[in-house]
OpenMM code with the backbone's topology and positions (N, CA, C; nanometers):
from openmm import Vec3, app, unit

residues = "MET GLY ILE SER ASP ASN LYS THR LEU VAL GLY VAL ILE ALA VAL LEU LEU ILE LEU PHE VAL THR ALA VAL PHE PHE TYR ASN ARG THR LEU ASN ASP LEU ALA ALA GLY SER CYS SER GLU ASP ALA SER VAL CYS PRO HIS ALA LYS ILE VAL GLU THR GLN ASN VAL VAL ILE ALA ALA LEU VAL ILE VAL ILE ALA MET LEU ALA GLY TRP LEU GLY TYR SER ALA TYR PHE ALA LYS PRO ALA GLU PRO MET PRO THR ALA PRO GLU ILE ARG GLN ALA GLY ALA LYS LYS ARG LYS ILE ALA SER ASN GLU LEU ASP SER ASP GLU SER ARG VAL VAL ALA PHE ILE ASN GLU GLY ASN GLY SER VAL TYR GLN SER ASP ILE MET LYS LYS THR GLY PHE SER LYS VAL LYS VAL SER ARG VAL LEU ASP LYS LEU GLU GLN LYS GLY LEU LEU GLU ARG LYS ARG ARG GLY MET THR ASN LEU VAL VAL ALA LYS".split()
positions = [
    Vec3(6.5510, -9.1649, 3.0344),
    Vec3(6.5339, -9.1420, 3.1762),
    Vec3(6.3860, -9.1157, 3.2023),
    Vec3(6.3236, -9.1939, 3.2938),
    Vec3(6.1820, -9.1786, 3.3223),
    Vec3(6.1565, -9.0668, 3.4206),
    Vec3(6.0282, -9.0427, 3.4459),
    Vec3(5.9897, -8.9348, 3.5365),
    Vec3(6.0358, -8.9655, 3.6782),
    Vec3(6.0242, -9.0905, 3.7230),
    Vec3(6.0675, -9.1238, 3.8590),
    Vec3(6.2188, -9.1063, 3.8725),
    Vec3(6.2941, -9.1354, 3.7650),
    Vec3(6.4383, -9.1129, 3.7679),
    Vec3(6.4683, -8.9642, 3.7821),
    Vec3(6.3913, -8.8807, 3.7144),
    Vec3(6.4102, -8.7359, 3.7232),
    Vec3(6.3829, -8.6864, 3.8651),
    Vec3(6.2785, -8.7376, 3.9282),
    Vec3(6.2465, -8.6946, 4.0641),
    Vec3(6.3556, -8.7408, 4.1607),
    Vec3(6.4093, -8.8591, 4.1385),
    Vec3(6.5195, -8.9077, 4.2221),
    Vec3(6.6406, -8.8173, 4.2055),
    Vec3(6.6690, -8.7789, 4.0813),
    Vec3(6.7817, -8.6905, 4.0543),
    Vec3(6.7621, -8.5556, 4.1239),
    Vec3(6.6414, -8.5025, 4.1208),
    Vec3(6.6121, -8.3759, 4.1873),
    Vec3(6.6358, -8.3898, 4.3378),
    Vec3(6.5941, -8.5028, 4.3961),
    Vec3(6.6151, -8.5264, 4.5389),
    Vec3(6.7627, -8.5340, 4.5743),
    Vec3(6.8401, -8.6022, 4.4908),
    Vec3(6.9843, -8.6138, 4.5153),
    Vec3(7.0499, -8.4765, 4.5059),
    Vec3(7.0114, -8.3979, 4.4071),
    Vec3(7.0673, -8.2630, 4.3917),
    Vec3(7.0328, -8.1767, 4.5127),
    Vec3(6.9096, -8.1877, 4.5600),
    Vec3(6.8680, -8.1084, 4.6764),
    Vec3(6.9484, -8.1463, 4.8009),
    Vec3(6.9680, -8.2761, 4.8238),
    Vec3(7.0447, -8.3211, 4.9401),
    Vec3(7.1890, -8.2747, 4.9301),
    Vec3(7.2491, -8.2887, 4.8123),
    Vec3(7.3873, -8.2437, 4.7931),
    Vec3(7.4003, -8.0931, 4.8139),
    Vec3(7.3035, -8.0182, 4.7660),
    Vec3(7.3057, -7.8733, 4.7845),
    Vec3(7.2983, -7.8379, 4.9327),
    Vec3(7.2101, -7.9023, 5.0061),
    Vec3(7.1975, -7.8749, 5.1492),
    Vec3(7.3270, -7.9095, 5.2224),
    Vec3(7.3862, -8.0242, 5.1901),
    Vec3(7.5132, -8.0632, 5.2517),
    Vec3(7.6248, -7.9633, 5.2196),
    Vec3(7.6301, -7.9182, 5.0946),
    Vec3(7.7341, -7.8241, 5.0544),
    Vec3(7.7176, -7.6902, 5.1260),
    Vec3(7.5953, -7.6388, 5.1276),
    Vec3(7.5715, -7.5099, 5.1939),
    Vec3(7.6030, -7.5204, 5.3428),
    Vec3(7.5683, -7.6313, 5.4057),
    Vec3(7.5990, -7.6522, 5.5476),
    Vec3(7.7499, -7.6535, 5.5706),
    Vec3(7.8223, -7.7257, 5.4842),
    Vec3(7.9684, -7.7313, 5.4978),
    Vec3(8.0297, -7.5932, 5.4794),
    Vec3(7.9824, -7.5172, 5.3813),
    Vec3(8.0352, -7.3822, 5.3581),
    Vec3(8.0041, -7.2917, 5.4772),
    Vec3(7.8837, -7.3052, 5.5330),
    Vec3(7.8463, -7.2244, 5.6480),
    Vec3(7.9412, -7.2499, 5.7660),
    Vec3(7.9639, -7.3777, 5.7978),
    Vec3(8.0527, -7.4096, 5.9105),
    Vec3(8.1978, -7.3702, 5.8815),
    Vec3(8.2413, -7.3853, 5.7597),
    Vec3(8.3769, -7.3432, 5.7221),
    Vec3(8.3919, -7.1923, 5.7391),
    Vec3(8.2922, -7.1175, 5.6923),
    Vec3(8.2959, -6.9719, 5.7026),
    Vec3(8.2939, -6.9289, 5.8494),
    Vec3(8.2123, -6.9940, 5.9303),
    Vec3(8.2058, -6.9591, 6.0723),
    Vec3(8.3397, -6.9860, 6.1417),
    Vec3(8.4041, -7.0968, 6.1062),
    Vec3(8.5347, -7.1293, 6.1643),
    Vec3(8.6384, -7.0250, 6.1250),
    Vec3(8.6387, -6.9845, 5.9981),
    Vec3(8.7340, -6.8815, 5.9548),
    Vec3(8.7083, -6.7487, 6.0251),
    Vec3(8.5825, -6.7121, 6.0424),
    Vec3(8.5488, -6.5886, 6.1135),
    Vec3(8.5957, -6.5946, 6.2585),
    Vec3(8.5757, -6.7095, 6.3243),
    Vec3(8.6213, -6.7248, 6.4641),
    Vec3(8.7732, -6.7150, 6.4739),
    Vec3(8.8440, -6.7761, 6.3772),
    Vec3(8.9901, -6.7688, 6.3775),
    Vec3(9.0387, -6.6251, 6.3571),
    Vec3(8.9741, -6.5542, 6.2637),
    Vec3(9.0139, -6.4162, 6.2371),
    Vec3(8.9858, -6.3285, 6.3596),
    Vec3(8.8722, -6.3486, 6.4235),
    Vec3(8.8379, -6.2680, 6.5420),
    Vec3(8.9309, -6.3004, 6.6588),
    Vec3(8.9720, -6.4247, 6.6732),
    Vec3(9.0588, -6.4632, 6.7840),
    Vec3(9.2033, -6.4203, 6.7643),
    Vec3(9.2451, -6.4004, 6.6396),
    Vec3(9.3848, -6.3644, 6.6150),
    Vec3(9.4085, -6.2143, 6.6236),
    Vec3(9.3039, -6.1374, 6.6346),
    Vec3(9.3177, -5.9913, 6.6366),
    Vec3(9.3033, -5.9405, 6.7805),
    Vec3(9.4040, -5.8692, 6.8251),
    Vec3(9.3979, -5.8144, 6.9607),
    Vec3(9.3576, -5.6675, 6.9594),
    Vec3(9.3497, -5.6093, 6.8420),
    Vec3(9.3144, -5.4675, 6.8309),
    Vec3(9.1644, -5.4514, 6.8077),
    Vec3(9.1229, -5.3244, 6.8014),
    Vec3(8.9843, -5.2908, 6.7753),
    Vec3(8.9474, -5.3379, 6.6336),
    Vec3(8.8212, -5.3770, 6.6112),
    Vec3(8.7764, -5.4314, 6.4829),
    Vec3(8.7939, -5.3309, 6.3692),
    Vec3(8.7886, -5.2011, 6.3982),
    Vec3(8.8035, -5.1009, 6.2933),
    Vec3(8.9479, -5.0898, 6.2463),
    Vec3(9.0447, -5.1283, 6.3284),
    Vec3(9.1866, -5.1173, 6.2957),
    Vec3(9.2447, -5.2533, 6.2525),
    Vec3(9.1838, -5.3620, 6.2915),
    Vec3(9.2360, -5.4975, 6.2668),
    Vec3(9.2390, -5.5287, 6.1166),
    Vec3(9.3541, -5.5750, 6.0654),
    Vec3(9.3638, -5.6077, 5.9229),
    Vec3(9.2808, -5.7312, 5.8856),
    Vec3(9.2510, -5.8153, 5.9831),
    Vec3(9.1734, -5.9360, 5.9534),
    Vec3(9.0259, -5.9041, 5.9283),
    Vec3(8.9772, -5.7916, 5.9800),
    Vec3(8.8363, -5.7565, 5.9644),
    Vec3(8.8006, -5.7385, 5.8171),
    Vec3(8.8908, -5.6735, 5.7423),
    Vec3(8.8659, -5.6531, 5.6001),
    Vec3(8.8653, -5.7873, 5.5257),
    Vec3(8.9552, -5.8785, 5.5634),
    Vec3(8.9620, -6.0106, 5.5011),
    Vec3(8.8337, -6.0878, 5.5290),
    Vec3(8.7824, -6.0767, 5.6499),
    Vec3(8.6600, -6.1477, 5.6871),
    Vec3(8.5427, -6.0979, 5.6027),
    Vec3(8.5330, -5.9662, 5.5815),
    Vec3(8.4253, -5.9109, 5.4992),
    Vec3(8.4341, -5.9638, 5.3561),
    Vec3(8.5549, -5.9624, 5.2972),
    Vec3(8.5758, -6.0122, 5.1614),
    Vec3(8.5431, -6.1612, 5.1537),
    Vec3(8.5881, -6.2351, 5.2535),
    Vec3(8.5627, -6.3792, 5.2584),
    Vec3(8.4119, -6.4065, 5.2625),
    Vec3(8.3378, -6.3319, 5.3405),
    Vec3(8.1931, -6.3514, 5.3499),
    Vec3(8.1243, -6.3235, 5.2162),
    Vec3(8.1667, -6.2206, 5.1443),
    Vec3(8.1083, -6.1870, 5.0139),
    Vec3(8.1379, -6.2969, 4.9122),
    Vec3(8.2635, -6.3447, 4.9091),
    Vec3(8.3024, -6.4496, 4.8147),
    Vec3(8.2238, -6.5774, 4.8412),
    Vec3(8.2111, -6.6165, 4.9658),
    Vec3(8.1391, -6.7388, 4.9997),
    Vec3(7.9903, -6.7235, 4.9683),
    Vec3(7.9325, -6.6059, 4.9952),
    Vec3(7.7913, -6.5834, 4.9619),
    Vec3(7.7703, -6.5938, 4.8106),
    Vec3(7.8607, -6.5347, 4.7328),
    Vec3(7.8498, -6.5427, 4.5863),
    Vec3(7.8627, -6.6880, 4.5397),
    Vec3(7.9547, -6.7618, 4.5991),
    Vec3(7.9733, -6.9017, 4.5637),
    Vec3(7.8474, -6.9830, 4.5921),
    Vec3(7.7884, -6.9626, 4.7076),
    Vec3(7.6668, -7.0353, 4.7435),
    Vec3(7.5534, -6.9990, 4.6480),
    Vec3(7.5402, -6.8722, 4.6103),
    Vec3(7.4344, -6.8299, 4.5183),
    Vec3(7.4526, -6.8933, 4.3805),
    Vec3(7.5752, -6.8931, 4.3298),
    Vec3(7.6022, -6.9521, 4.1982),
    Vec3(7.5722, -7.1019, 4.1995),
    Vec3(7.6165, -7.1702, 4.3026),
    Vec3(7.5921, -7.3147, 4.3104),
    Vec3(7.4431, -7.3428, 4.3283),
    Vec3(7.3733, -7.2620, 4.4049),
    Vec3(7.2288, -7.2800, 4.4216),
    Vec3(7.1562, -7.2594, 4.2890),
    Vec3(7.1984, -7.1599, 4.2112),
    Vec3(7.1361, -7.1366, 4.0810),
    Vec3(7.1626, -7.2538, 3.9872),
    Vec3(7.2850, -7.3039, 3.9870),
    Vec3(7.3192, -7.4179, 3.9025),
    Vec3(7.2391, -7.5417, 3.9431),
    Vec3(7.2305, -7.5673, 4.0728),
    Vec3(7.1540, -7.6822, 4.1209),
    Vec3(7.0057, -7.6648, 4.0888),
    Vec3(6.9553, -7.5438, 4.1015),
    Vec3(6.8160, -7.5176, 4.0665),
    Vec3(6.7887, -7.5424, 3.9201),
    Vec3(6.8791, -7.4975, 3.8343),
    Vec3(6.8623, -7.5193, 3.6901),
    Vec3(6.8681, -7.6681, 3.6573),
    Vec3(6.9643, -7.7405, 3.7169),
    Vec3(6.9736, -7.8849, 3.6927),
    Vec3(6.8488, -7.9567, 3.7427),
    Vec3(6.8026, -7.9178, 3.8604),
    Vec3(6.6817, -7.9790, 3.9146),
    Vec3(6.5604, -7.9502, 3.8285),
    Vec3(6.5471, -7.8267, 3.7849),
    Vec3(6.4355, -7.7896, 3.6981),
    Vec3(6.4409, -7.8683, 3.5676),
    Vec3(6.5592, -7.8762, 3.5080),
    Vec3(6.5753, -7.9493, 3.3822),
    Vec3(6.5435, -8.0973, 3.4002),
    Vec3(6.5881, -8.1547, 3.5105),
    Vec3(6.5641, -8.2968, 3.5338),
    Vec3(6.4174, -8.3240, 3.5644),
    Vec3(6.3545, -8.2373, 3.6404),
    Vec3(6.2159, -8.2601, 3.6814),
    Vec3(6.1180, -8.2400, 3.5662),
    Vec3(6.1446, -8.1392, 3.4832),
    Vec3(6.0517, -8.1074, 3.3754),
    Vec3(6.0979, -8.1561, 3.2392),
    Vec3(6.1984, -8.2421, 3.2355),
    Vec3(6.2480, -8.2936, 3.1076),
    Vec3(6.1418, -8.3821, 3.0444),
    Vec3(6.1273, -8.3685, 2.9129),
    Vec3(6.0334, -8.4530, 2.8408),
    Vec3(6.0978, -8.5894, 2.8206),
    Vec3(6.0221, -8.6953, 2.8407),
    Vec3(6.0807, -8.8279, 2.8196),
    Vec3(6.1166, -8.8470, 2.6730),
    Vec3(6.2299, -8.9111, 2.6499),
    Vec3(6.2753, -8.9351, 2.5133),
    Vec3(6.1851, -9.0379, 2.4475),
    Vec3(6.1464, -9.0089, 2.3243),
    Vec3(6.0632, -9.1018, 2.2501),
    Vec3(6.1530, -9.2015, 2.1781),
    Vec3(6.1125, -9.3279, 2.1747),
    Vec3(6.1943, -9.4259, 2.1044),
    Vec3(6.1936, -9.3994, 1.9542),
    Vec3(6.3042, -9.4381, 1.8907),
    Vec3(6.3153, -9.4207, 1.7467),
    Vec3(6.2149, -9.5116, 1.6773),
    Vec3(6.1409, -9.4590, 1.5789),
    Vec3(6.0436, -9.5434, 1.5089),
    Vec3(6.1142, -9.6455, 1.4195),
    Vec3(6.0504, -9.7599, 1.4028),
    Vec3(6.1046, -9.8622, 1.3145),
    Vec3(6.0604, -9.8332, 1.1717),
    Vec3(6.1194, -9.9029, 1.0763),
    Vec3(6.0884, -9.8790, 0.9350),
    Vec3(5.9396, -9.8979, 0.9052),
    Vec3(5.8742, -10.0052, 0.9546),
    Vec3(5.7302, -10.0175, 0.9264),
    Vec3(5.6481, -9.9044, 0.9857),
    Vec3(5.6874, -9.8550, 1.1044),
    Vec3(5.6143, -9.7441, 1.1651),
    Vec3(5.6307, -9.6176, 1.0826),
    Vec3(5.7514, -9.5962, 1.0282),
    Vec3(5.7751, -9.4791, 0.9435),
    Vec3(5.6881, -9.4879, 0.8191),
    Vec3(5.6857, -9.6075, 0.7604),
    Vec3(5.6043, -9.6253, 0.6389),
    Vec3(5.4572, -9.6023, 0.6688),
    Vec3(5.4092, -9.6528, 0.7822),
    Vec3(5.2681, -9.6364, 0.8145),
    Vec3(5.2354, -9.4923, 0.8474),
    Vec3(5.3250, -9.4225, 0.9166),
    Vec3(5.2995, -9.2838, 0.9540),
    Vec3(5.3026, -9.1926, 0.8318),
    Vec3(5.3958, -9.2161, 0.7409),
    Vec3(5.4114, -9.1299, 0.6251),
    Vec3(5.3232, -9.1681, 0.5080),
    Vec3(5.2714, -9.2889, 0.5104),
    Vec3(5.1929, -9.3355, 0.3961),
    Vec3(5.0536, -9.2760, 0.4004),
    Vec3(5.0070, -9.2354, 0.2847),
    Vec3(4.8722, -9.1817, 0.2720),
    Vec3(4.7866, -9.2809, 0.1938),
    Vec3(4.8241, -9.4102, 0.2048),
    Vec3(4.7547, -9.5170, 0.1344),
    Vec3(4.7427, -9.4859, -0.0138),
    Vec3(4.8565, -9.4512, -0.0728),
    Vec3(4.8601, -9.4273, -0.2162),
    Vec3(4.8590, -9.5605, -0.2884),
    Vec3(4.7923, -9.5660, -0.3993),
    Vec3(4.7862, -9.6875, -0.4787),
    Vec3(4.8186, -9.6512, -0.6232),
    Vec3(4.8805, -9.7470, -0.6896),
    Vec3(4.9147, -9.7288, -0.8303),
    Vec3(4.8137, -9.8068, -0.9125),
    Vec3(4.7569, -9.7412, -1.0108),
    Vec3(4.6650, -9.8102, -1.1026),
    Vec3(4.7465, -9.9039, -1.1907),
    Vec3(4.6966, -10.0252, -1.2092),
    Vec3(4.7753, -10.1248, -1.2817),
    Vec3(4.7310, -10.1440, -1.4266),
    Vec3(4.6610, -10.0476, -1.4813),
    Vec3(4.6245, -10.0597, -1.6232),
    Vec3(4.7466, -10.0286, -1.7101),
    Vec3(4.7565, -10.0949, -1.8228),
    Vec3(4.8646, -10.0784, -1.9193),
    Vec3(5.0021, -10.1161, -1.8619),
    Vec3(5.0064, -10.2176, -1.7783),
    Vec3(5.1338, -10.2654, -1.7240),
    Vec3(5.1516, -10.4106, -1.7659),
    Vec3(5.2772, -10.4511, -1.7884),
    Vec3(5.3009, -10.5926, -1.8184),
    Vec3(5.2928, -10.6739, -1.6895),
    Vec3(5.3067, -10.8048, -1.6994),
    Vec3(5.2842, -10.8919, -1.5831),
    Vec3(5.3857, -10.8670, -1.4714),
    Vec3(5.5142, -10.8472, -1.5052),
    Vec3(5.6155, -10.8206, -1.4028),
    Vec3(5.5876, -10.6887, -1.3318),
    Vec3(5.5545, -10.5858, -1.4103),
    Vec3(5.5225, -10.4560, -1.3511),
    Vec3(5.3998, -10.4675, -1.2620),
    Vec3(5.3001, -10.5456, -1.3039),
    Vec3(5.1771, -10.5628, -1.2255),
    Vec3(5.2063, -10.6307, -1.0918),
    Vec3(5.2963, -10.7304, -1.0908),
    Vec3(5.3324, -10.7983, -0.9656),
    Vec3(5.3992, -10.7013, -0.8688),
    Vec3(5.4906, -10.6198, -0.9217),
    Vec3(5.5605, -10.5224, -0.8376),
    Vec3(5.4623, -10.4180, -0.7849),
    Vec3(5.3748, -10.3680, -0.8732),
    Vec3(5.2756, -10.2677, -0.8335),
    Vec3(5.1811, -10.3249, -0.7274),
    Vec3(5.1424, -10.4506, -0.7424),
    Vec3(5.0533, -10.5132, -0.6440),
    Vec3(5.1199, -10.5170, -0.5065),
    Vec3(5.2486, -10.5486, -0.5044),
    Vec3(5.3200, -10.5525, -0.3773),
    Vec3(5.3324, -10.4129, -0.3163),
    Vec3(5.3576, -10.3125, -0.4006),
    Vec3(5.3665, -10.1733, -0.3503),
    Vec3(5.2316, -10.1310, -0.2932),
    Vec3(5.1238, -10.1678, -0.3613),
    Vec3(4.9904, -10.1328, -0.3131),
    Vec3(4.9581, -10.2030, -0.1816),
    Vec3(5.0062, -10.3271, -0.1637),
    Vec3(4.9865, -10.3977, -0.0367),
    Vec3(5.0574, -10.3247, 0.0772),
    Vec3(5.1706, -10.2602, 0.0462),
    Vec3(5.2475, -10.1879, 0.1473),
    Vec3(5.2006, -10.0462, 0.1670),
    Vec3(5.0764, -10.0161, 0.1309),
    Vec3(5.0188, -9.8813, 0.1456),
    Vec3(5.0984, -9.7748, 0.0719),
    Vec3(5.1576, -9.8119, -0.0391),
    Vec3(5.2223, -9.7128, -0.1243),
    Vec3(5.3703, -9.6939, -0.1010),
    Vec3(5.4305, -9.7689, -0.0083),
    Vec3(5.5749, -9.7584, 0.0094),
    Vec3(5.6310, -9.8896, 0.0638),
    Vec3(5.7346, -9.9376, -0.0011),
    Vec3(5.8037, -10.0598, 0.0393),
    Vec3(5.9510, -10.0446, 0.0076),
    Vec3(6.0323, -10.1275, 0.0718),
    Vec3(6.1742, -10.1272, 0.0395),
    Vec3(6.1989, -10.2112, -0.0848),
    Vec3(6.2941, -10.1684, -0.1650),
    Vec3(6.3273, -10.2392, -0.2876),
    Vec3(6.3724, -10.3826, -0.2544),
    Vec3(6.4447, -10.3995, -0.1473),
    Vec3(6.4906, -10.5339, -0.1078),
    Vec3(6.3719, -10.6243, -0.0734),
    Vec3(6.2636, -10.5663, -0.0178),
    Vec3(6.1445, -10.6459, 0.0123),
    Vec3(6.0735, -10.6896, -0.1160),
    Vec3(6.0787, -10.6062, -0.2189),
    Vec3(6.0191, -10.6432, -0.3484),
    Vec3(6.0918, -10.7657, -0.4043),
    Vec3(6.2251, -10.7658, -0.3942),
    Vec3(6.3040, -10.8798, -0.4422),
    Vec3(6.2643, -11.0066, -0.3675),
    Vec3(6.2501, -10.9972, -0.2353),
    Vec3(6.2156, -11.1150, -0.1553),
    Vec3(6.0752, -11.1654, -0.1882),
    Vec3(5.9799, -11.0744, -0.1997),
    Vec3(5.8397, -11.1116, -0.2202),
    Vec3(5.8142, -11.1677, -0.3600),
    Vec3(5.8727, -11.1027, -0.4615),
    Vec3(5.8459, -11.1457, -0.5995),
    Vec3(5.9372, -11.2584, -0.6447),
    Vec3(6.0530, -11.2715, -0.5825),
    Vec3(6.1492, -11.3725, -0.6257),
    Vec3(6.2310, -11.3272, -0.7455),
    Vec3(6.2129, -11.2022, -0.7877),
    Vec3(6.2901, -11.1479, -0.8997),
    Vec3(6.4329, -11.1211, -0.8549),
    Vec3(6.5242, -11.1220, -0.9515),
    Vec3(6.6632, -11.0880, -0.9208),
    Vec3(6.6734, -10.9377, -0.8933),
    Vec3(6.7865, -10.9010, -0.8383),
    Vec3(6.8118, -10.7598, -0.8089),
    Vec3(6.8063, -10.6761, -0.9363),
    Vec3(6.8640, -10.7281, -1.0424),
    Vec3(6.8680, -10.6568, -1.1709),
    Vec3(6.7276, -10.6419, -1.2276),
    Vec3(6.6480, -10.7504, -1.2216),
    Vec3(6.5132, -10.7454, -1.2782),
    Vec3(6.4258, -10.6456, -1.2027),
    Vec3(6.4351, -10.6466, -1.0695),
    Vec3(6.3570, -10.5509, -0.9900),
    Vec3(6.3988, -10.4091, -1.0243),
    Vec3(6.5274, -10.3879, -1.0379),
    Vec3(6.5771, -10.2542, -1.0712),
    Vec3(6.5242, -10.2082, -1.2068),
    Vec3(6.5231, -10.2965, -1.3038),
    Vec3(6.4738, -10.2596, -1.4384),
    Vec3(6.3239, -10.2336, -1.4387),
    Vec3(6.2490, -10.3173, -1.3675),
    Vec3(6.1036, -10.2964, -1.3588),
    Vec3(6.0743, -10.1628, -1.2912),
    Vec3(6.1471, -10.1335, -1.1840),
    Vec3(6.1261, -10.0062, -1.1143),
    Vec3(6.1669, -9.8881, -1.2010),
    Vec3(6.2724, -9.9056, -1.2825),
    Vec3(6.3117, -9.7999, -1.3761),
    Vec3(6.1963, -9.7675, -1.4704),
    Vec3(6.1321, -9.8723, -1.5258),
    Vec3(6.0191, -9.8511, -1.6180),
    Vec3(5.9039, -9.7792, -1.5484),
    Vec3(5.8717, -9.8258, -1.4278),
    Vec3(5.7609, -9.7633, -1.3536),
    Vec3(5.7931, -9.6192, -1.3145),
    Vec3(5.9196, -9.5943, -1.2867),
    Vec3(5.9615, -9.4582, -1.2523),
    Vec3(5.9527, -9.3677, -1.3745),
    Vec3(5.9900, -9.4204, -1.4935),
    Vec3(5.9802, -9.3420, -1.6172),
    Vec3(5.8357, -9.3103, -1.6515),
    Vec3(5.7450, -9.3988, -1.6135),
    Vec3(5.6022, -9.3751, -1.6382),
    Vec3(5.5433, -9.2777, -1.5359),
    Vec3(5.6232, -9.2400, -1.4371),
    Vec3(5.5783, -9.1433, -1.3375),
    Vec3(5.4882, -9.2026, -1.2305),
    Vec3(5.4949, -9.3344, -1.2126),
    Vec3(5.4070, -9.3997, -1.1161),
    Vec3(5.4672, -9.4094, -0.9763),
    Vec3(5.5996, -9.4035, -0.9679),
    Vec3(5.6641, -9.4158, -0.8380),
    Vec3(5.7964, -9.3423, -0.8390),
    Vec3(5.8563, -9.3331, -0.7214),
    Vec3(5.9917, -9.2777, -0.7091),
    Vec3(6.0672, -9.3588, -0.6055),
    Vec3(6.1995, -9.3611, -0.6207),
    Vec3(6.2851, -9.4330, -0.5267),
    Vec3(6.3635, -9.3320, -0.4446),
    Vec3(6.3683, -9.3579, -0.3147),
    Vec3(6.4448, -9.2724, -0.2230),
    Vec3(6.5479, -9.3600, -0.1543),
    Vec3(6.6726, -9.3142, -0.1566),
    Vec3(6.7823, -9.3925, -0.0999),
    Vec3(6.7698, -9.3995, 0.0517),
    Vec3(6.7757, -9.5202, 0.1080),
    Vec3(6.7707, -9.5435, 0.2517),
    Vec3(6.8764, -9.6471, 0.2859),
    Vec3(6.9939, -9.6007, 0.3237),
    Vec3(7.1025, -9.6919, 0.3601),
    Vec3(7.1480, -9.7716, 0.2412),
    Vec3(7.1414, -9.9036, 0.2524),
    Vec3(7.1884, -9.9922, 0.1458),
    Vec3(7.0762, -10.0336, 0.0519),
    Vec3(6.9575, -9.9784, 0.0688),
    Vec3(6.8456, -10.0104, -0.0187),
    Vec3(6.7698, -9.8837, -0.0528),
    Vec3(6.6662, -9.8981, -0.1355),
    Vec3(6.5818, -9.7850, -0.1722),
    Vec3(6.4431, -9.8036, -0.1143),
    Vec3(6.3802, -9.6942, -0.0780),
    Vec3(6.2410, -9.6957, -0.0403),
    Vec3(6.1630, -9.6593, -0.1656),
    Vec3(6.0737, -9.7475, -0.2091),
    Vec3(5.9946, -9.7257, -0.3295),
    Vec3(5.8613, -9.6682, -0.2847),
    Vec3(5.8282, -9.5491, -0.3365),
    Vec3(5.7088, -9.4774, -0.2935),
    Vec3(5.6206, -9.4488, -0.4141),
    Vec3(5.4915, -9.4788, -0.4007),
    Vec3(5.3964, -9.4493, -0.5071),
    Vec3(5.3745, -9.2990, -0.5154),
    Vec3(5.3601, -9.2488, -0.6387),
    Vec3(5.3344, -9.1048, -0.6559),
    Vec3(5.1871, -9.0781, -0.6586),
] * unit.nanometer
topology = app.Topology()
chain = topology.addChain("A")
for resn in residues:
    res = topology.addResidue(resn, chain)
    for name in ("N", "CA", "C"):
        topology.addAtom(name, app.Element.getBySymbol(name[0]), res)
């Protein structure tokens, strides 16, 4: 919901509140007129006088509660922070990556290819992307990553149906 939507909502709440308070006011006035017209005795003795006082207190409390609720809703809508869109996987990798790189000394050719791809991804890539980029099978990528993980060069973090490979 954007800021203009929030302001529109505040306007609608304000109009509804004014209409409601106006309706309650006229309803209360009509009830008071009916009570006053039905009593032929003095106001201090009339049983309707006590009902009118109670009715006025109840309606005043109702209007106050509804006004507070409308005020809170209006305040929340007007000052609500806009929702931020969910980041995509590349944005997460870029935000969290500290441009870590793995040194490729003492690695065999398969390990070097995988490490080069991880380094291109600023230190974090999905395991499924390694398979696509290198052309290695799922099993081969898994074994190469196992070796690199045992050497302490990277770690895998589970993300849904794949792993996020992160340089240490």
